[in-house]
C-alpha positions in Angstrom: 187.4 -132.1 86.1 185.3 -131.0 82.9 182.5 -128.6 84.3 179.2 -127.9 81.6 176.6 -125.3 82.2 173.2 -125.9 80.7 171.1 -122.2 80.4 168.1 -124.0 79.8 168.7 -126.3 83.1 170.1 -123.3 85.1 172.5 -126.5 86.6 176.3 -127.8 85.9 177.6 -131.2 85.5 181.0 -131.8 86.7 182.6 -134.5 84.8 185.7 -136.5 86.0 188.0 -139.3 85.1 189.3 -141.1 87.6 192.3 -142.3 88.2 190.7 -145.8 87.8 189.5 -145.3 84.4 185.6 -145.0 86.1 184.0 -141.9 84.3 182.3 -139.8 87.6 179.1 -136.9 86.4 178.1 -135.3 89.7 175.2 -133.2 89.6 174.8 -130.5 92.6 171.4 -130.1 93.4 171.2 -127.5 96.0 168.5 -127.7 99.1 167.7 -131.4 98.2 167.1 -133.6 101.4 167.8 -136.9 99.3 171.1 -137.6 97.5 171.5 -140.5 94.8 174.5 -142.6 93.7 174.4 -144.8 90.5 177.1 -147.1 89.7 176.6 -148.1 85.8 178.7 -150.3 83.9 178.1 -150.9 79.6 176.7 -154.7 80.2 173.7 -155.9 79.6 171.8 -158.3 78.3 172.6 -158.5 74.8 176.4 -159.0 75.5 176.7 -162.5 74.9 180.3 -162.6 72.5 182.1 -165.9 74.0 184.5 -165.7 76.7 187.3 -167.9 77.6 186.7 -169.8 80.6 188.9 -172.7 81.8 191.2 -173.2 78.4 188.2 -173.2 76.4 186.0 -170.6 74.6 182.7 -170.8 75.6 179.5 -169.9 74.5 177.0 -167.6 77.3 173.7 -168.5 78.8 171.0 -165.8 77.9 170.3 -164.1 81.2 173.9 -164.3 82.5 174.1 -160.5 83.1 171.0 -160.0 84.9 172.1 -163.2 87.1 175.6 -161.7 87.9 173.7 -158.7 88.7 171.3 -160.5 91.8 175.2 -162.3 92.6 176.8 -159.4 93.2 174.2 -158.3 96.1 175.7 -162.0 97.9 178.5 -160.9 100.6 180.1 -163.0 102.6 178.8 -160.7 105.6 175.2 -160.0 106.8 172.5 -158.7 104.0 173.6 -156.2 101.8 170.0 -154.9 102.0 170.1 -154.7 105.6 173.7 -153.3 105.4 172.3 -150.4 103.6 168.8 -149.6 105.7 171.4 -149.4 109.0 172.7 -146.5 106.8 169.7 -144.7 106.2 169.0 -145.9 102.3 167.3 -148.2 100.1 169.7 -150.0 97.5 168.5 -151.7 94.0 169.7 -152.8 90.6 168.6 -153.4 87.0 169.7 -155.0 83.8 168.8 -154.0 80.1 169.9 -155.0 77.0 172.7 -152.3 77.3 173.6 -152.0 80.9 173.7 -153.2 84.4 172.9 -150.6 87.1 173.1 -150.6 91.0 172.4 -147.2 93.0 171.1 -145.9 96.5 169.4 -143.2 97.9 169.7 -141.6 101.4 169.5 -138.7 103.8 172.2 -139.1 105.6 175.8 -141.1 105.3 175.8 -140.4 101.5 179.8 -141.3 102.4 179.2 -144.6 104.0 176.9 -145.8 101.4 178.9 -144.6 98.5 181.6 -146.8 100.1 179.6 -149.7 100.5 178.1 -149.4 97.1 181.5 -149.6 95.2 182.8 -152.1 97.9 180.5 -154.8 96.8 180.5 -154.2 93.4 184.1 -154.7 93.2 184.0 -157.6 95.3 182.0 -160.6 93.9 181.5 -163.6 95.7 180.9 -166.6 94.0 180.1 -170.5 95.0 178.7 -173.4 93.4 176.1 -173.6 96.1 175.2 -169.7 96.1 175.2 -170.1 92.5 172.7 -172.9 92.4 170.6 -171.4 95.3 169.7 -168.4 93.1 168.8 -170.2 90.0 165.3 -171.2 91.5 164.8 -167.6 92.3 165.9 -166.2 88.8 163.3 -169.4 87.5 160.3 -167.7 89.5 160.6 -164.3 88.1 161.1 -165.3 84.5 157.6 -167.3 85.3 156.5 -164.3 86.4 157.3 -162.2 83.1 156.8 -164.6 81.1 152.8 -164.8 81.9 153.0 -160.8 81.2 151.4 -159.8 78.0 153.2 -156.2 78.2 156.3 -158.1 77.9 155.5 -161.2 75.4 154.1 -158.3 73.1 157.2 -156.7 73.3 159.5 -159.7 73.1 157.8 -161.3 70.0 158.0 -157.6 68.3 161.5 -158.0 69.2 161.6 -161.5 66.7 159.6 -160.0 63.8 161.6 -157.1 63.5 165.6 -159.0 64.1 165.2 -162.5 63.8 164.7 -165.4 66.3 168.6 -165.7 66.5 169.5 -161.6 67.6 170.4 -160.8 71.3 167.3 -158.4 71.9 164.9 -161.5 71.4 165.5 -163.0 73.8 164.5 -162.2 77.4 166.6 -159.8 79.8 166.5 -162.4 82.0 166.8 -165.6 80.0 164.9 -168.8 79.7 164.6 -171.1 82.4 166.2 -173.6 80.8 169.7 -170.9 80.0 169.9 -169.8 83.5 170.4 -173.3 84.6 173.1 -173.8 82.7 175.3 -170.8 84.2 178.0 -171.7 86.3 180.0 -170.0 88.4 183.1 -169.9 86.2 180.9 -168.3 84.1 179.9 -165.3 86.3 183.7 -164.7 87.1 184.4 -164.4 83.5 182.0 -162.4 82.8 182.5 -159.8 85.5 186.2 -159.9 85.0 185.7 -158.5 81.5 183.2 -156.2 81.8 183.1 -155.0 85.3 186.3 -153.3 84.4 187.0 -149.2 85.2 187.0 -148.2 81.8 183.7 -149.7 81.1 181.8 -148.3 84.3 180.4 -144.8 85.3 179.6 -143.3 89.0 176.6 -140.7 88.9 175.9 -138.9 92.2 173.2 -136.5 92.4 172.0 -134.2 95.2 173.4 -131.3 97.4 176.9 -132.5 97.0 180.2 -130.7 96.7 181.4 -132.4 93.7 184.9 -132.4 94.6 184.5 -133.9 97.8 183.0 -136.7 95.8 185.0 -137.0 93.2 187.7 -137.3 96.1 185.6 -140.4 97.4 185.3 -142.1 94.5 189.2 -141.7 93.5 189.3 -143.4 97.0 186.9 -146.0 96.9 187.0 -146.9 93.2 190.3 -149.3 92.7 192.5 -149.1 90.1 193.2 -152.4 87.9 193.8 -154.1 84.5 191.4 -152.0 82.2 189.6 -152.0 78.6 186.3 -151.9 76.9 185.4 -154.9 75.4 184.7 -155.5 71.7 181.2 -156.5 71.4 180.1 -158.2 68.2 176.5 -159.9 66.4 175.4 -160.5 63.1 173.0 -158.1 62.6 170.1 -157.7 59.6 167.8 -154.4 59.5 165.3 -156.5 57.1 161.7 -157.3 59.0 161.6 -160.7 59.5 157.7 -161.3 59.8 155.6 -158.5 59.1 153.0 -160.0 61.5 153.5 -162.2 64.2 150.8 -163.4 67.3 151.0 -165.7 70.6 146.8 -165.9 72.5 147.3 -165.3 76.0 143.9 -165.3 78.8 143.0 -161.6 77.8 139.4 -160.0 77.3 141.1 -157.1 74.4 143.9 -157.9 72.4 147.1 -155.5 72.9 149.9 -154.8 70.0 153.1 -153.4 69.2 153.3 -151.9 65.9 157.6 -151.1 65.6 160.1 -149.5 63.2 163.6 -150.2 63.0 166.3 -148.0 63.5 168.7 -148.2 60.7 171.2 -144.8 61.3 174.1 -145.3 63.9 175.3 -142.0 63.8 175.3 -138.9 66.4 173.0 -140.8 69.0 171.4 -137.4 70.9 170.1 -136.5 67.4 168.3 -140.2 67.0 167.6 -140.3 71.0 165.8 -136.3 70.8 164.1 -136.9 67.0 163.4 -140.9 68.1 160.9 -139.0 70.7 158.9 -136.5 68.7 158.1 -138.0 65.4 155.9 -140.3 67.1 154.2 -138.1 69.1 154.0 -135.9 66.3 152.3 -138.8 63.7 150.0 -140.1 66.7 150.6 -138.5 69.8 147.5 -137.5 72.0 147.7 -134.0 70.8 147.1 -135.5 67.3 143.6 -135.5 65.3 144.8 -139.5 64.3 145.0 -140.0 68.2 141.7 -138.4 68.3 140.2 -140.3 65.5 140.9 -143.5 66.9 139.9 -142.7 70.5 136.5 -141.7 69.1 136.1 -145.1 67.0 137.2 -146.7 70.1 140.3 -148.2 68.3 142.3 -147.3 71.0 142.1 -146.3 74.9 143.8 -144.8 77.7 146.6 -147.4 77.4 147.7 -146.7 73.8 151.7 -145.2 73.8 154.0 -144.1 71.7 158.0 -144.6 72.4 161.5 -144.9 70.8 163.4 -146.8 72.4 167.3 -147.3 71.9 170.7 -148.7 73.1 174.5 -149.0 72.1 173.2 -150.9 68.7 169.4 -150.7 68.4 166.5 -148.3 68.3 163.2 -148.7 68.1 159.7 -146.6 67.4 156.6 -148.0 68.7 152.7 -147.3 69.0 151.9 -149.7 71.9 148.1 -150.3 73.6 144.8 -152.3 73.6 142.9 -152.3 70.6 139.5 -154.8 69.5 141.0 -154.6 66.5 145.3 -153.9 66.1 145.5 -154.3 62.8 143.0 -150.8 62.2 145.0 -149.6 64.4 148.1 -150.2 62.4 146.8 -149.6 59.0 146.0 -146.1 60.5 149.2 -145.2 61.6 150.5 -146.4 58.7 148.3 -143.9 56.5 149.3 -141.4 58.7 152.7 -141.2 57.9 152.4 -141.5 54.4 150.3 -138.3 54.4 152.9 -136.5 56.3 155.5 -137.6 54.0 153.1 -136.2 50.9 151.9 -133.1 52.8 155.1 -132.4 55.1 155.1 -131.9 58.7 152.8 -128.5 60.3 155.4 -126.0 61.6 153.5 -125.4 64.5 152.9 -128.8 65.3 156.9 -129.8 65.4 157.5 -126.7 67.3 154.7 -127.5 69.9 156.1 -131.0 70.1 159.8 -130.3 70.4 159.4 -128.0 73.2 157.0 -130.3 75.3 159.6 -132.4 75.0 162.0 -130.3 76.4 159.8 -129.6 78.8 160.0 -133.0 80.2 163.5 -133.0 80.5 163.3 -129.9 82.3 161.2 -131.1 84.8 163.1 -134.5 84.8 166.0 -132.9 85.9 164.3 -132.1 88.9 163.9 -136.1 90.2 166.9 -137.7 91.0 166.3 -141.1 89.9 165.3 -139.5 86.5 168.8 -137.9 86.1 170.5 -140.8 87.2 169.1 -143.2 84.8 168.9 -140.5 81.9 173.1 -140.6 82.1 173.5 -143.8 83.0 171.4 -144.9 80.0 173.5 -141.7 78.0 176.7 -143.6 79.2 176.1 -146.5 77.4 176.2 -144.2 73.8 179.2 -142.0 75.5 177.2 -138.9 75.7 176.1 -136.7 79.3 172.3 -135.2 80.0 173.6 -131.8 79.2 174.4 -133.0 75.2 171.0 -134.9 75.6 169.1 -131.6 76.4 171.4 -129.9 73.3 170.2 -132.2 71.5 166.5 -131.2 71.8 167.2 -127.4 71.5 168.9 -127.7 67.8 166.5 -130.1 66.0 164.5 -128.3 62.7 161.6 -129.4 60.8 164.1 -130.4 58.1 165.2 -132.8 60.2 161.9 -134.4 61.6 161.0 -134.4 57.9 164.0 -136.1 56.4 163.7 -138.9 59.4 160.2 -139.2 58.6 161.1 -140.5 55.0 163.7 -142.5 56.0 163.1 -143.9 59.2 159.5 -145.2 59.0 159.9 -147.6 56.6 159.5 -151.6 56.8 156.4 -152.1 60.3 156.0 -155.3 62.3 153.4 -155.7 64.0 153.0 -157.9 67.6 149.4 -158.8 68.6 148.6 -160.7 71.8 144.9 -162.2 71.1 142.7 -163.7 73.5 142.2 -167.0 73.9 
């Protein structure tokens, strides 16, 4: 078992590649009452390569990874939610473009809950009847998301940045039409392809003995034929539409201004610098933010972020505004000014330390550690490496990235009807 100590976190991360092929990450937290475990799979909504089903190569409908997440909770016995509840645990799951994760948190009965988590994730039970029943439930969820301006503006931004045929341009849950094309055989094909040990990780956090937890994981995670599937799709780095708009019943327009990531090397560096640069440009301590707020061009909803996955990255500036185009122009002008004048060294260091401090604070919360490590697993990284990436950033890194990354902007706007 590998042990990695972080001086800044003052914690040790234990990593063990189990005989089954699953990677086990264990972060002991002394004197913590709660414990959490997450089983995550490198398989998400964007992974839709055609698969062999009943002797034919079949194109898969959008939303099938999310549908599979729902159906793994199907059990021949009583409700899995009731079974976890009887053990004093809460259980849930989520699907992103890159991963699907199943997790529980508890105070007692960690071993029993871990056994239950690994059992249902390794024993799919799909029938024609239970698949059909689920379609109506997920259709309601899709309609709910489609009626949410915050989700619609992001999906439209992806269409503008990548084009309508790109996996990111489709909703994680799919469309009502697409999910009605999902069959039991498709679900089994996806499960057998992606839910293999070499494509999975178990993350456990709390007051736990890492060697004992590793023994439990070794016992409960079943070895079987395992390989990492090769995911491929056509990709274009050029912006497809610089401006895209949609109308919904709103009082004020909502917008997202996005810049596409072009680099693929060194994901730790890209994620770290990706968090810092938008904050330098228009974070809440910037002169630009103060000006836009004073001019009532933005309000407290304005936010910035760098979102990334195993095959994509995006710098995004978003919020409500009476004039999204004016906000977009101000942000683009500020980027040009920083290119010309250079980033203030003191501001760079202040923002770098701010985000490093956020990581240290996040390490106190079990759910944030689990979620971060699950996401980092899709990039073949661990939480300590991510922290180290922030520590190693330089002003020269930031200036170079400013010149290379913030090039072709796309603006998505949802306007009032």
